N, C-alpha and C positions, 0 to 999 in steps of 0.2 A: 632814366628817360627813355621812353619807348620811341623807337624810330617809326613814324607814321607810314613809311614805305615798306616796313616789315611787319609791325604789330606784333602779336603773340601767336603761338602755334595753336590754331584751332582744330586741325585734324592731322592725323599721321597716316601714311600710306605704307603698309608693312608687306614685305615679300619674304617668305620663308623665315619668319621671326626677326628680320632686320628691317628697321625703319629706312625706307628707300626715298621717300619724299615727304615733304610738309606742305600744308596749306595754312598759310599765316593770314591774320587778319584782325578784325575788331569786332567786338560783340557787346551787346548791352541787353540786360533783362530789366524790366520794370515791374514793381509790384502793382497790386490792384490800386494803390493810392498814387501811383505815378513816380515813386522813388526808385533809385537804382538798387537793385537787389543783388546783382552780380555783373561784373564787366571784365572784359579783357581787351588789351590794346588801348587805343587813344579815343575816349568818347567825344573829344573836341574836333576829331578828324573831319575835314570838309570833304564831302562826297556828293556825286550826282546819284540821286535815288532811282533814277531811270524809271522803269515801269512799275516799281514798287509802289508808286503814289498814284496810280490810275483811279483808285477809288476817290481820291481827294479831287482830282480833276473832273471826275464824274459828278461829284457833289457840287462842284461849281456850275456845271452844266444844268443840273436839276434846279439849283437855286436860280438859275437864269431863265428858267420856264421850259426846259427840255421835258417832254412828256413821252414816256415809254412804258410798256408793259414789263413786268419783273424780269422776264427771260431776256429781252432785248437790252434792258438796262445793265444786267450783269455782263453782257457782251461789250458794252461800252467800257466797262472797268477791266476788260480782259486782256491777256496776252494769249490769244487763242491759237489753237493748233492748225487752223486753216482747213478743217474738215468741210464737207458739203454743208453740214448743219451751221457751221459758223458762217460760211460765206453767204448762205441763204439769208441768215439773220441780218448780216450787213446790208444786203439788198433791200430787206424789209425797211430798215431804218432809212436808207437813201430814198426808198419810194415814199415814205412819209415826208420826207423833205422835198419831194418833187425833184429830185436830182438823179443823174445817171452815175455810173461807176467812174466816169471821167472826172468827176468834181473831186474825187479823193486825191489828196497830195501827199499821201505817206509814201514811203520807199516802196519799191517793187521787190518781191520776194516770192519764193516758193513756200508751201506750208512748213509750219514749224514742227508739228508732230511727225514722228518717225514713219508711222504707218501711212499717214496722209501724204507725206513727201514721196514714199515709195509709189503710191497710187498715182501721184502727179506726174511721175515720169520725167520725160524730157520736154514737157511744155515749158514755155517761157514764163518767168516770174510775172506776177501781177500785183497791183495795189491791193486788190480784194483778197488774195491769199495771205498776204503779209500780216503778221500777228497783230498789229495795232489798227487794223482797218475798222474794227468796232469802235474804238475811241475816235477816230478821224470822222466816221459817219455820224457819231453823236455830236462832235463839234460842228459839223455841218448842219446838222438839224437844229442845234442851238442858235446857230447863226440865222437861219431861215425863220425860226420862231420869233427872233427879236427884230428882224428887218436889217440885221448886219450884213455887210458884204461877205461873200464866200471866197472871192478870188485871192484874198490876202488873210485867210483865217489863221495862218501860221505865223503871221507877224507878231512879235513879242508885245507890240503896243495895240494890237487888236483888241476890242472890248472883250472877247472870249478869253484871250490869254491873260489880260489883266485880272479877269475875274478868277481864273485858275491860280494865278499867283497869289492873289488875295487870300483865297481859301487855304493855300498852303502856309502863307505867313501867319494868318490867324490861328491855325492849328499848332504850328510849330512854335510860336512865340519868338520866331527870328526873322530878321530882314534877309531877303535873298541877296547875297553878295555878288553872285555871278550868274549870268544867263548864257546858256550855250544851246546847242541843238541836239536833240535825241537822235538815235539811230533811224526812227521813223520820220523825222523832219520836223517834229513839234518842239517848241521852246522846252528847254530843260533848265531847272532852277536848283542850285546848290544849297545844301543844308549841312549842318554838322550831324554826325551820326546820332548824337543825343537829340538834336532837333527832329531828326527823322523818327526816332523812338517816341518822342513827345507827340508828334503828329499822329502816329498809329494809335498810341494811347488815347489822345484826345478824340479822335473820330470814333473810337470803340466805345468810350464811356459817355460820349455826348448824348444829351437828351433832345438835340435838334433833330426833328423828324427827317430832314434831308439826309443827315448822316446815318441815322437809324436805318432808313430805307435802303440806302446804297450798300451798307455792309450786310444787311440781311438778304438782299437778292444775291449777293456773292455767296453766301452760305447755302442759300437755297438752290442755287444753280451752279454748282462747282464745275460741271462739265462745260458750261459756257465760259468760265473764267480761265480755263486752260484747256484740258482735252483728255480723252481717254489714255490711261497709262502714265499720265504726268504727275509729279509730286503734289502740286497744288491741289488737283482734283482729287487724288486718292486720299490725301490727309484730311480735307474738309469733308469728304464723305465719311472717313472713319472716326472722326472725333467731333461730336456735336458741339456746336458753337465756335469752333475754330475759324478764324479768318486767316487765310494765308495768301500771300502774293509775293512772286520772285520779280526781280529786276536784272537787267543785263550786268555784266561785269561783276558777278559774285554777290549781288545785293539780294537779301531776303528779309521780309517782315512777316510777323505773325501775332495774333492776339487772341485772347479768350474774352468772353462777354463781360467779365467782372473788371477788365482793364488790363490784366497781366499781359505783358508785350514783350517780344524779343525782336531784336534786329541785328543783322550781322553783315559785314562786308568782307569778302575774301579778296586779298589783296592781288592775287594772281588773275582774278577775273573769271576763274573757272567755277562752274556749278557742279562739279564732280562730287564734292563732299556735302552738298546741300541737304540731301536727305538724312544722313547721319547727324549733321549739325541740328537740323530741325527737331529730330527725335531727341537728342541730348538736351536741347533747350526746353522742350516740353517736359522731359524728366525733371529738370530743375524746378518746375512748377508743380511736381508731384503728379504729372499726367503721363500715364504709360501709354505709348504708342507701339504700333507694330514696327519692329526693327526694320530698317531699310537695307536691303542686300547691297553691298558694295564690293563684290568680289574682285580680287586681282588674280589674273590668269597666267599660268605658265603653260603655253600649249593649250590643251583642252581642260587641264586640271586647275582647281583653285589652290593657289599657293600663298594667298594672303588676303588682306582686307583694308578698307578705309575705316578709321574709327575716330570719334570726337575725342579731344584732348581736354574736356572739362566735365 
C-alpha cells in the first residue's frame, strides 16, 4: 500500500555521492490511446491541479464567446512572468472589455520571473503583475461578452465558473468532489491525478476546434505562457508539438500532439526537480530533450545534482 502523503521517490538530490534528499510524489504516463503506460505512486490521489488546467479554463471562455487574437489567447492560458510584454497584453484584454485594471480581482503580487522581479525592485505588488492576471482578464472579457456581472466573477456559482467546471468535468470524466480557492482567488476544483492526466490527454487529442485552438496558441506563443528562462517556455521552444504547463505545489502536465501525456505531483510542493522530471518523462516516450542543469553547490563548486528516479 502506497502512502499518498509520501508516494514514491521521483527524484534524488545527491551531494558528494551521498543521497541527501528525496522528492517523493506521484506520476502517470499515458500512451497515445490514453492507457497508462507507466506510473509511480497513487494514480487515484486527489489533488488540486492549480494552474496546470488554465488551458481548460481558457477553452471554457472561448466556448462562451471570448474572442482574442492568438497572442493574447495564450496569455489567458498563462502563468506569466510579469514582464512588460505580459502586463501590456493584460491591459489590451481589459481594454477590449472596456474595463480598467481595478476590475481584476486576482491576488496582488510582484512579477514571477526572476529578472522581471529584480527590475520591479521595491515597488508594491499589483494585480497586473501577478502571474494569473491574463486568466482573470480573460474571465472579465468573457463576462462582458455575455452580459454577465463582473463584480462576482469569482463566485463558484457564477455562469463563468460553472462553464469552467463543466469543461473540466467533461474532459476528465470525473465529477468535481471539492471546490476550493486557488492562490489567485479563482475557484479551484479537485481531481484525481488520473483524472488530470485524462483531462490533458483529452484536450490534446480532441477534434473540437476550441480545444485545438487553445493548445496550438500555447505551442505557438510559449513566451506568453510563461516567460524568458522558464522551463515551460524553454521546452516548448525546444520540442516541436510539446504542450507543457506547470501548477503550484509541484504539479506539472505535458503532452505531445499524438496524445502521449505525463502528469506528476511532487508531494513537498517544490518545483526544484521539475526540469529533470520533465526530461525523464519525455525520455520514457522516446523523446530526447536537452538535459536540465540541476547542480548542487558546495561553496562555488558543483558537488552534486538532482536526478530523476525513473
